[in-house]
C-alpha positions in Angstrom: 0.0 0.0 0.0 1.3 3.4 -0.9 1.6 6.2 1.7 -1.0 8.8 1.2 -2.0 11.8 3.3 -5.7 12.1 3.7 -6.0 14.8 6.3 -3.4 17.4 7.3 -3.8 19.5 10.4 -1.3 22.2 11.4 -1.4 24.4 14.5 0.9 27.3 15.3 3.7 26.4 12.9 5.5 29.4 11.6 2.9 31.8 10.1 0.0 29.3 10.2 -2.3 29.6 13.2 -4.5 26.7 12.3 -5.1 24.8 9.1 -7.0 21.6 8.2 -6.8 20.3 4.7 -7.9 17.1 2.9 -5.5 16.7 -0.1 -6.3 14.2 -2.9 -4.3 11.3 -4.3 -2.0 12.1 -7.2 -0.9 15.7 -8.0 -2.0 18.5 -5.6 -1.3 21.9 -7.1 -1.2 24.7 -4.6 -1.8 28.2 -6.0 -2.0 31.6 -4.4 -0.1 34.9 -4.0 3.3 35.4 -2.3 3.8 34.9 1.4 0.4 33.2 2.0 1.8 30.0 3.4 2.2 27.6 0.4 5.8 26.8 1.1 5.1 26.5 4.8 2.5 23.8 4.1 5.1 21.8 2.1 7.8 22.3 4.8 5.3 21.1 7.4 4.8 17.9 5.5 8.5 17.6 5.0 9.2 18.0 8.7 6.5 15.4 9.6 7.9 12.8 7.3 11.5 13.7 7.6 13.7 10.6 7.2 16.4 12.1 9.4 16.8 13.5 12.9 19.1 16.4 12.0 16.6 19.2 11.9 17.2 21.9 14.5 14.3 24.0 15.6 14.5 27.7 16.1 12.0 30.1 17.7 10.9 31.3 14.2 9.3 27.8 13.7 6.7 28.8 16.3 3.8 31.1 15.6 4.7 34.6 16.8 8.0 33.1 18.2 6.0 31.9 21.2 8.0 28.8 21.9 6.0 28.0 25.1 2.8 27.5 23.0 4.4 24.6 21.0 3.3 23.6 17.5 1.6 20.6 16.1 1.7 19.0 12.6 -0.6 16.0 12.3 -1.6 13.8 9.4 -4.2 11.0 9.0 -2.6 8.8 6.3 -2.4 5.4 4.9 0.9 3.8 5.6 2.9 1.0 3.8 2.1 -2.6 4.8 5.3 -2.9 6.8 4.2 -0.3 9.3 4.3 -2.9 12.1 7.8 -4.2 11.4 9.0 -2.1 14.3 9.3 -2.5 18.0 6.0 -1.0 19.0 2.6 -2.1 17.6 0.7 0.7 15.8 -3.0 0.1 15.7 -5.1 1.5 12.8 -8.0 3.8 12.8 -10.7 3.8 10.0 -11.2 6.6 7.5 -14.8 7.9 7.2 -14.0 10.4 4.4 -13.2 13.3 6.7 -11.2 12.0 9.7 -9.8 9.0 11.5 -12.5 7.3 13.5 -12.8 4.2 15.6 -13.6 0.9 13.9 -17.1 -0.5 14.1 -17.5 -2.9 17.0 -17.6 -6.5 15.7 -20.9 -8.4 16.2 -20.9 -12.0 17.6 -20.8 -14.7 15.0 -24.2 -16.1 16.2 -25.9 -12.7 16.4 -28.7 -11.9 13.9 -27.7 -8.9 11.7 -29.5 -5.8 13.1 -28.9 -3.7 10.1 -27.5 -3.8 6.6 -23.8 -4.6 6.3 -21.6 -1.6 6.8 -19.3 -0.6 3.9 -15.7 -1.4 4.5 -13.6 1.6 5.5 -9.9 1.8 4.8 -7.4 1.6 7.6 -5.4 4.7 8.4 -2.9 5.9 11.0 -2.7 9.2 12.8 0.9 10.5 12.9 2.2 13.8 14.3 5.2 15.8 15.2 5.2 18.3 18.0 7.6 21.2 18.5 7.9 21.4 22.3 8.7 24.4 24.5 12.3 23.0 24.8 12.8 23.4 21.0 12.7 19.6 20.6 10.8 17.5 18.1 8.6 14.7 19.3 7.4 12.2 16.7 4.3 10.1 17.6 1.7 7.7 16.3 -1.6 8.3 18.0 -3.4 5.0 18.8 -7.2 4.7 18.7 -7.2 4.7 22.6 -5.4 8.1 22.4 -2.2 6.6 23.7 0.9 7.2 21.7 3.9 5.2 20.4 7.0 6.4 18.6 6.8 7.5 15.0 10.3 6.1 14.3 12.9 7.3 11.8 13.0 3.9 10.2 9.2 4.0 9.5 9.5 7.6 8.1 12.3 6.4 5.8 10.1 3.5 4.6 7.3 5.9 3.8 9.6 7.6 1.3 9.9 11.4 0.9 11.3 13.3 -2.0 11.9 17.0 -1.2 12.6 19.6 -3.7 12.1 22.7 -1.6 13.6 26.1 -1.7 16.3 25.6 0.9 18.0 22.3 -0.1 19.2 23.2 -3.6 17.9 19.9 -4.9 21.3 18.4 -3.8 20.3 16.1 -0.9 18.7 13.4 -3.0 21.8 13.3 -5.3 24.1 12.2 -2.4 24.2 9.1 -0.2 22.9 11.0 2.8 20.9 8.8 5.2 17.3 8.9 4.0 17.9 10.5 0.7 16.4 9.3 -2.5 19.8 8.0 -3.7 20.4 6.2 -0.3 17.0 4.5 -0.5 17.6 3.5 -4.2 21.1 2.0 -3.5 19.9 0.5 -0.2 23.3 -0.8 0.8 23.3 -0.8 4.6 26.8 -2.2 4.9 28.4 0.4 2.7 29.4 2.8 5.4 31.2 0.2 7.4 33.1 -1.1 4.4 34.0 2.4 3.3 35.3 3.1 6.9 37.5 0.1 6.8 38.8 0.8 3.3 39.6 4.5 4.1 41.2 3.5 7.4 43.5 1.1 5.6 44.5 3.7 3.1 45.5 6.6 5.4 45.7 10.1 4.0 49.0 10.9 5.8 51.0 8.7 3.4 50.3 11.3 0.7 51.6 14.3 2.7 54.8 16.1 1.6 57.9 15.8 3.9 57.4 19.0 5.9 53.6 18.5 6.7 54.5 14.8 7.6 57.2 16.1 10.0 54.6 18.4 11.7 52.2 15.5 12.1 54.9 13.4 13.7 55.8 16.2 16.1 52.1 16.5 17.0 52.1 12.7 17.8 55.1 13.2 20.1 53.3 16.0 21.9 50.3 13.6 22.4 52.7 11.0 23.9 54.2 13.5 26.3 50.7 14.5 27.5 49.6 10.9 27.8 47.0 11.3 25.0 46.1 8.7 22.3 49.0 8.5 19.9 50.2 7.0 16.7 48.3 9.7 14.9 47.3 9.5 11.2 44.8 11.1 8.8 41.9 9.3 7.3 38.3 9.9 6.1 36.0 9.8 9.1 32.3 10.4 9.8 30.8 12.0 12.7 27.6 13.4 14.3 25.7 15.1 11.5 28.4 14.2 9.0 28.6 10.8 7.3 31.3 9.4 5.1 28.5 8.5 2.8 27.5 12.1 2.4 30.8 12.6 0.5 29.6 10.2 -2.1 27.3 11.6 -4.8 26.2 10.9 -8.4 28.5 11.9 -11.2 28.0 12.3 -14.9 30.4 12.8 -17.8 30.5 16.1 -19.7 33.0 16.5 -22.5 35.0 13.5 -21.1 35.2 15.1 -17.7 33.5 13.5 -14.7 31.5 16.1 -12.8 29.4 15.8 -9.7 25.7 16.1 -10.7 25.3 18.5 -7.7 27.3 21.1 -9.7 25.0 21.1 -12.7 22.2 23.6 -13.2 19.4 23.9 -10.7 16.8 22.6 -13.2 18.9 19.6 -14.1 19.5 18.8 -10.4 15.7 18.9 -9.8 15.0 16.7 -12.7 17.7 14.3 -11.6 16.3 14.0 -8.1 12.9 13.2 -9.5 14.4 10.6 -11.8 15.7 8.9 -8.7 12.3 9.1 -7.2 10.9 7.4 -10.3 13.2 4.5 -9.6 11.6 4.1 -6.2 8.0 3.9 -7.6 7.5 0.5 -6.0 7.3 2.4 -2.7 5.3 5.3 -4.3 7.1 8.1 -2.3 5.4 11.3 -1.3 7.0 14.1 -3.3 7.2 17.8 -2.4 8.1 20.3 -5.1 8.2 24.0 -4.1 8.1 26.4 -7.1 8.3 23.7 -9.7 9.3 26.3 -12.4 12.6 27.2 -10.7 15.5 26.6 -13.0 13.3 25.2 -15.8 12.4 26.6 -19.1 8.6 26.6 -19.9 8.9 23.5 -22.2 10.7 21.6 -19.4 8.1 22.8 -16.9 5.4 21.3 -19.1 7.3 18.0 -19.5 7.8 17.8 -15.7 4.2 18.5 -14.9 3.0 15.8 -17.3 5.5 13.4 -15.9 4.4 14.0 -12.3 0.8 13.8 -13.1 1.3 10.4 -14.6 3.2 9.0 -11.6 1.6 6.9 -8.9 2.6 8.6 -5.7 1.1 11.6 -4.0 2.7 14.8 -5.0 2.4 18.4 -3.6 3.5 21.2 -5.9 3.5 25.0 -5.5 4.0 27.2 -8.5 3.8 30.8 -9.8 4.1 29.7 -13.4 1.2 30.1 -15.9 2.5 27.3 -18.0 2.5 24.9 -15.1 -1.1 25.9 -14.2 -2.4 25.4 -17.8 -0.5 22.1 -18.2 -1.7 20.4 -15.0 -5.0 19.4 -16.4 -5.4 16.3 -14.2 -4.3 18.0 -10.9 -6.4 18.7 -7.9 -6.2 22.5 -7.7 -6.1 24.3 -4.4 -6.0 28.0 -3.6 -4.2 29.3 -0.5 -5.5 32.8 0.4 -4.0 35.4 2.6 -5.4 33.8 5.8 -3.5 30.5 5.0 -6.8 28.8 4.2 -6.8 26.1 1.6 -9.8 25.9 -0.8 -10.5 23.4 -3.6 -11.1 24.9 -7.0 -13.6 22.8 -9.0 -11.9 22.3 -12.4 -15.2 22.2 -14.3 -15.9 25.7 -13.1 -12.5 27.3 -13.4 -10.9 25.5 -16.4 -11.8 28.3 -18.8 -10.2 30.9 -16.6 -7.2 28.7 -15.9 -6.5 28.7 -19.6 -7.4 32.3 -20.3 -6.0 34.1 -17.2 -3.9 31.8 -15.0 -2.6 34.9 -13.1 -6.1 35.1 -11.5 -5.1 32.0 -9.4 -1.6 33.2 -8.6 -2.5 36.5 -6.9 -2.9 37.3 -3.2 -6.4 38.8 -3.9 -8.2 38.2 -7.2 -10.9 40.8 -8.1 -13.2 39.3 -10.7 -14.8 41.9 -12.9 -17.8 41.3 -15.2 -16.0 42.1 -18.4 -13.3 44.2 -20.2 -15.0 47.5 -19.5 -15.2 46.8 -15.7 -11.5 45.6 -15.8 -10.4 48.9 -17.2 -12.7 50.9 -14.9 -11.4 49.2 -11.8 -7.8 49.5 -12.8 -8.2 53.3 -13.0 -10.0 53.4 -9.7 -7.4 51.4 -7.8 -4.5 53.3 -9.5 -6.0 56.3 -7.5 -7.3 54.6 -4.4 -4.8 51.8 -3.7 -1.4 52.9 -4.7 0.8 50.0 -6.1 -2.1 47.6 -6.1 -0.4 45.3 -8.7 2.8 45.0 -6.6 0.6 44.2 -3.6 -0.7 41.0 -5.2 -4.1 42.3 -6.3 -5.1 41.0 -9.7 -8.2 42.2 -11.7 -9.5 39.4 -13.9 -12.0 39.5 -16.7 -14.9 37.2 -15.7 -16.1 36.9 -19.3 -19.7 37.8 -18.8 -22.3 37.5 -16.1 -22.8 33.7 -16.1 -19.1 32.8 -16.3 -18.3 35.3 -13.6 -21.0 33.8 -11.3 -19.6 30.3 -12.0 -16.1 31.4 -11.1 -17.1 33.3 -8.0 -19.1 30.2 -6.8 -16.1 28.0 -7.3 -13.9 30.4 -5.4 -16.5 30.7 -2.7 -16.9 26.9 -2.3 -13.2 26.6 -1.9 -13.2 29.1 1.0 -11.0 31.4 -1.0 -10.7 35.2 -0.4 -11.8 37.1 -3.6 -13.7 40.1 -4.7 -16.3 40.7 -7.5 -17.6 43.6 -9.5 -20.6 42.7 -11.5 -23.8 43.7 -13.3 -27.3 42.9 -12.2 -29.2 41.1 -14.9 -32.0 40.2 -12.6 -31.2 36.5 -12.9 -29.9 33.9 -10.4 -30.7 36.1 -7.4 -30.4 33.3 -4.9 -26.9 32.3 -6.2 -25.7 35.8 -6.2 -27.0 36.2 -2.6 -25.1 33.2 -1.5 -21.8 34.6 -2.9 -22.6 38.0 -1.3 -23.1 36.3 2.1 -19.7 34.6 1.7 -17.6 37.8 1.0 -19.8 40.7 2.2 -18.6 44.1 1.0 -16.0 42.4 -1.3 -18.8 41.8 -3.8 -20.3 44.9 -5.6 -23.3 44.4 -7.7 -25.4 47.3 -9.2 -28.9 47.5 -7.9 -30.1 47.1 -11.5 -28.5 47.0 -15.0 -24.8 47.3 -16.0 -22.1 49.8 -15.3 -22.7 52.0 -18.3 -26.4 52.3 -17.4 -25.6 53.4 -13.9 -22.5 55.6 -14.5 -23.3 57.5 -17.7 -26.5 59.1 -16.3 -24.5 60.7 -13.5 -22.8 63.1 -15.8 -24.1 66.7 -15.8 -25.5 68.3 -18.9 -22.4 70.5 -19.3 -20.1 67.4 -19.1 -21.7 65.4 -22.0 -19.4 66.7 -24.7 -16.4 65.8 -22.6 -18.0 62.3 -22.1 -18.4 61.9 -25.9 -14.9 63.1 -26.8 -12.2 60.5 -27.4 -9.0 61.5 -25.6 -7.0 60.1 -28.6 -9.2 62.0 -31.0 -9.9 58.9 -33.1 -13.4 57.8 -32.0 -15.2 61.1 -31.4 -16.7 61.3 -34.9 -17.6 57.6 -34.8 -19.4 58.0 -31.5 -21.5 60.9 -32.9 -22.3 58.8 -35.9 -23.6 56.0 -33.7 -26.0 58.5 -32.1 -27.0 59.8 -35.5 -27.8 56.3 -36.6 -30.1 55.8 -33.6 -31.8 59.1 -34.0 -32.1 58.4 -37.8 -30.5 61.6 -39.0 -27.7 62.4 -41.3 -26.5 65.4 -39.3 -24.0 64.1 -36.8 -23.1 67.4 -35.1 -23.4 67.6 -31.4 -25.9 70.5 -31.6 -28.1 68.8 -34.1 -28.2 65.6 -32.2 -28.9 67.4 -28.9 -31.8 69.2 -30.5 -33.3 66.1 -32.1 -32.9 64.1 -28.8 -34.6 66.9 -26.9 -37.6 66.7 -29.4 -37.8 63.0 -28.8 -38.0 63.5 -25.1 -41.4 65.2 -25.4 -43.2 65.5 -22.1 -39.9 65.2 -20.1 -38.5 68.3 -21.7 -37.7 69.8 -18.3 -35.7 66.8 -17.2 -32.3 68.0 -15.8 -30.2 65.3 -17.6 -28.9 66.1 -21.0 -31.3 64.7 -23.7 -28.5 62.7 -25.3 -27.8 60.6 -22.2 -30.3 57.8 -22.8 -29.0 57.5 -26.4 -25.4 57.4 -25.3 -26.3 54.6 -22.8 -27.9 52.6 -25.6 -25.0 53.1 -28.0 -22.4 52.3 -25.3 -24.2 49.1 -24.4 -24.9 48.1 -28.0 -28.6 47.9 -27.4 -30.7 47.0 -30.5 -33.6 49.3 -31.0 -37.0 47.8 -30.2 -38.2 48.1 -33.7 -35.4 45.9 -34.9 -35.7 43.2 -32.3 -37.0 40.7 -34.8 -35.1 42.0 -37.8 -32.4 39.9 -39.6 -29.0 39.8 -38.0 -27.6 42.0 -40.8 -29.8 44.9 -39.5 -29.3 44.2 -35.8 -25.5 43.6 -35.7 -24.4 47.2 -36.7 -26.2 48.5 -33.6 -24.6 45.9 -31.4 -21.3 47.0 -32.7 -21.8 50.5 -31.5 -20.5 49.5 -28.1 -17.0 49.1 -29.4 -16.9 52.7 -30.4 -17.5 53.7 -26.8 -16.3 52.0 -23.6 -16.6 48.2 -24.4 -12.9 47.5 -23.9 -10.2 47.7 -21.2 -9.0 51.0 -22.5 -12.6 52.2 -22.8 -13.3 51.3 -19.2 -10.2 53.3 -18.1 -11.4 56.2 -20.1 -14.8 56.2 -18.5 -13.3 56.0 -15.0 -10.9 58.8 -15.8 -13.8 61.0 -16.9 -15.7 60.1 -13.7 -12.9 61.6 -11.7 -12.2 64.5 -14.0 -15.9 65.6 -14.1 -16.3 65.4 -10.3 -18.8 62.5 -10.6 -16.7 60.4 -8.3 -16.6 62.9 -5.5 -20.2 64.0 -5.7 -21.9 60.6 -6.4 -20.0 57.5 -7.1 -17.6 57.6 -4.1 -20.4 57.1 -1.6 -21.7 54.1 -3.6 -18.4 52.4 -4.3 -16.5 53.3 -1.1 -17.6 50.3 1.0 -16.3 48.0 -1.8 -13.1 49.9 -2.3 -12.4 50.0 1.4 -13.1 46.3 1.7 -10.4 45.6 -1.0 -8.0 47.9 0.8 -8.5 46.1 4.1 -7.4 42.8 2.6 -3.8 44.3 2.4 -1.5 43.3 5.2 0.7 46.3 4.8 -0.5 49.9 5.5 -1.8 51.6 2.4 -0.3 55.0 1.5 -2.8 57.8 1.4 -4.0 58.6 -2.1 -2.9 61.9 -3.4 -5.5 64.6 -3.2 -7.5 64.9 -6.4 -8.6 68.1 -8.2 -11.4 68.3 -10.7 -10.1 69.3 -14.1 
């Protein structure tokens, strides 16, 4: 049976206060922004299953450096069949799908069955490591009666662990260090003793020059005079924390020169360590890969992801690479938010966004906007309200329409992920939108009715309408006036003529304070098809739909609209009060203090 972690629980380890996670078999891909705890999760697993006893704790391994509070890393996992080939018996629990539970009590052979046969539940073991207040590690197997027995180094080595983390330079598994991948592959337990005898028989001092040999002989004489051990020599020796075997590593030939594999490039070292792990597939080791893309070109990243996904062991991978995310089509995808919470992302709901905008899953906070216009609009707002938002790990993603945005937000919500949303109100799926809003509160902004253009454009005063129509680049102004002329069915596309004609159409609302062109601009900016053409052929309807591209239906157009909102004073007088709770909620997600925005002046 392969070792497999079914439930991981961490308390007070480094920056993680408390975390419970149910990883899946096979490839587990951990996504999220920087400094959210992804590497810490892998290092916790590495410490729990460490095949050595050489790790030295420091106070920084404890949450808040409060050593007296201790830390705990615990896993419910299946273990290899030879788990009980050790001194103390380890009794199994049963897995109910969420946690380790006691086995069902057996019924007497002659008892009549009181209920239908219970389904068989797999046997699991509860293992843990505690960091004590004395800066010591205590490895334990928790028995079903809550007693504990030792979680031995020998058993941890048999489980098998391949570590490619950020602090070991991918070198450990390329040497015969006790517990390394190469050591488990060679599996020659008598090698160290034979090497010791061989090295002792061939002393190093015989290779010394005359003067150094004389100094060694003088040292030997000094030892004799002080009644210390004598007949000194030089030889290869091991010691505590330093083994003779550690001096032995894989070599390869390059241009007829034998070179240690540990001196090759970082990407090659990582691939070599995983190749060793492949040779141990009979044991199905648990593999930890932190930042898989490190040292690898995109094509080698894709090759490695496909290779890992096809392996049989359980693998945990973190990445910040878009090519890794898009290639890992068979992986279980998890998102770690800024609170060190791990949420599952349902692939059927996020696959389109994974392919289109993988950065949405690599940020500290992803703000999902309805479409391209909203993306540009929000970029301009946060350029002014949250200085350096991109460098803070905030990513504004295009949701691709109302339905796709809702599906993505639901997937993020179900995974317990921190996110934000900025969406239209199409008066559909009210219950589903309410559920998302209940999950994130003020981090979701939805208009009371309609879309952004329908809500923002009417806020412009009559004397600001010409500025609203004008294209800052001077390229689309005439085209925008032409779209209004088409809708008003006139050949005269001058602003004055269009305003007069729109005023005449307004009729009984002639004293309305808004500029008469406002409703026509809204229809053009949203690409609305006139009611009289609703049932007309597509050739007649499509030109009116295309009017939106002349206005704000793009990222650049959204930025333009937001810039005009600020320049006209609409933000200060009207929109700020409406959007401020949402903007402040996004700002509050930032761990670092946010610099005050520069004072704005209407232009």
